N, C-alpha and C positions, 0 to 999 in steps of 0.2 A: 638611779645615779645621784650622787651627792652634788649639792650646789655649794660651791666654795667661792668666796669673793675676798677682796682686800679692803681694809678700812682706809679711811682718809689718813689716819695716823700712820699706817704702814707706808702709804705712798709718800707722805711728807718726810718720814724718817729714813726711807730707803729708796731715793730716786735712782732709777736705772736698774733696780732689782727685777729678777724674773723668778717665777715659781713654775715648776713643771708638775703636772698632775697626771698620774696614771692610776685608774681604778679598774680592777679586774674582779670578776665573780666566777663562780662555778669551778673553783680551783681545788685540787686535792693536794693538801700540804702535809699529809699524814705519814708518808713513807719516803725513804731516801730515793734519790734520782741518779741512777748510773750515768745517764746522759749529761746531766748538769755537773756531776762530779768530773766527767771527762772534760767538759768545757772549762771547769775551774783549773785543771792541770794545764790545759792549753794556754789559758790566760796567764798563769804563773810563768810558764816557759817563755811566752811572748814578752812579758814585762822584763824578765831577767836579761833577755837578749837585747831588747830595745834600749834599756837603761844601764847596760853594762858599763861599769866605771864611773857612774854618776855619783856626785857628792850631794849633800843636802842643798848646797847653794845651786847646783845644777837643777835639782828638782824645783827649787823655788824660782828659777828663771822661767819655768813653763807658765804661760799666761793664766790658765785656770788656777794652778796652784798658787801663783803669786797673788791673785785677787783674793783667794780664801785666806791666805796667811795675813794679808793686809787687814782683812776684817777681824780675824782672831787676835791680831796684835793689839787692836784697839782695846781689847778686854784682857790683855796680858796672857793670852793663851796661844798654844800651838795647834795648828790644824791637824786633827787626828788622822785624816786620810793620808797625810804626808807620812806619819809614823807607820801606818799600815803598809804603805808602798815601800818604805825603807825596809820593813821587816821581811817582805817578800823578796825584794831585789838584793839587798845587802846582807841579809841574815839567812836567806834560803828558807824562810818559814812558809807555811801553807795557809791558804784561805781557811777560815773557820768552818766547821760544820754545825749549823744551828738548825735550820729547817729549809726546805726548798725555796719557800717564799722569801725568807731572809737572805739566803745565800744568793738568790737571783739578783738582789740589790747589791750586796757586798762585791760580787764578782764584776758587776758593771762599774761600781764606784771606783775601783782601783785602776780602771782603764780610762774613765772620763774625768775623774777627780770631783765629780758633781755630788755634793752632799745631799743625802737622801734619807728620809725617815719612812718607816712602814707601819701602817696602822690596821687593826682589825675593824672593819666598817661597823660591825655589829656592836662595838663598844663605844662608838662615837655618837654624840647627840647634837643635832643641829640647833641653831645655825653654826656653821663652821667658817671662820674667817682667818685670814693672814693679818697680823697686827704687829705693833711694836710694844715691847714689854714696858710696864709702868711700875713705879715705885710701889711696893707692897705686894706685887704678884709673887705667888709661891706655888710650887707643885712638887709632887713626889716623883722622883726619878725612878727609872728601872733600877732595881736593887734596893729601893726603899728609902733612900736619903731624901730628906725634904730640902729643897733648894729655893732660895730667893732669886727670882729672875733679875738679870742685870738690865736696868732701865735702858731702853733703846734697842735691845737685842731683838732680832726678828723672831716672831713666835707664831704658832697656830693655836687658836682657841676654839673650843666648842661650848655648848651650853653648860658644861660642868667645870670649865676652867681651862688652864693651859694644857695642851696636849704635847707640845714640843717647843724647844727653843734651839737656835743654832748652837749656842755656847754650851748649854747644859744637856742637850739631847732630849730623849723622849720621856714621857710619863710612864708610870707603872700600871696605868689603867687601860690603855688602848693598843699596846704593841701586838704585833703578829704572834700567834701561838700555833702549836701543832694542829689544833682543830680549826684554824681560820680557813674559810672558804671564799671570803669576800674581802679584798685588801685595797687600801689606798696608799699609794706612794707619793710623797711630797718632796720634790727636788728644790732645795734652797740655793739660789744663786744671787749673792749680793752684786752690786754694781762692779763691773770689770770682768766677771766670769763670762767667757764667750758663750753666746747663745747656742752655738754648735755643740758645746759640752752638755747642755741641758737636753737638747734634742737627741743627742747620742745616748744619754742615760735612759731616757724614756724608751727608745728603740731597743737598746740592749736588754733592759729589764723584761720587756715584753717577749723578746726572743728567748730569753732564759726560761721564762714561765712556761712557754709553749713546749719546751723540752720535756717537762714533766706533766703538764696539763694542756695538751693540744686543743682541747675543746673549751678552754677558758674563754669567757666573754669579756671583751674590752668595753667597759661602760663609758670610759672617757680617757682621752689622751690629749692634753691641751696645755697651753701656756697662759700664765696670768702675769701681766706686766704692771709694774709700779708706775 
């Protein structure tokens, strides 16, 4: 089991923040999951019915979405889960097909709105901490672009550098891959995001994982408070 803590700088920069941690091992991520695909279609149908007739302002009035958009607005960005939700509800798009471990997160995320990153544990190197970005921090995003972290943004670091930031997303070094069998999910909840959304995200991801890997071992499922 990974040991993950928060730095004093994280607590000072993000009072009221919560991090949700779900670590699972013994997972088979190599083949499509008909049961998870069925769940994805059910979630899409539920979202379209629940939010029928919603506008962007209606979505932004929901407590979790409002809290995330407030955080993103500080950095002149739009919360990407809002865009994903709009594509499903307003444009009739489907959830993506990446791999079961990744899809387990995305499918939960559009229900809870709780921002979550997924990492291959074998590619992380301790110590692992939640932190606030500092001037000069850089990392390579998924896709290969080198990004300078925005000072103050909430980030996760390991011994090799930044693994993820809220605004710029994940690195290209530790994301979940088809061969991943041991995964860490990190739910980022700035102040104002309801605790229930984080708890629901952890629960739903674990439920989704057990649809395709019923024997998976839950190494940890816990909350870290700033």
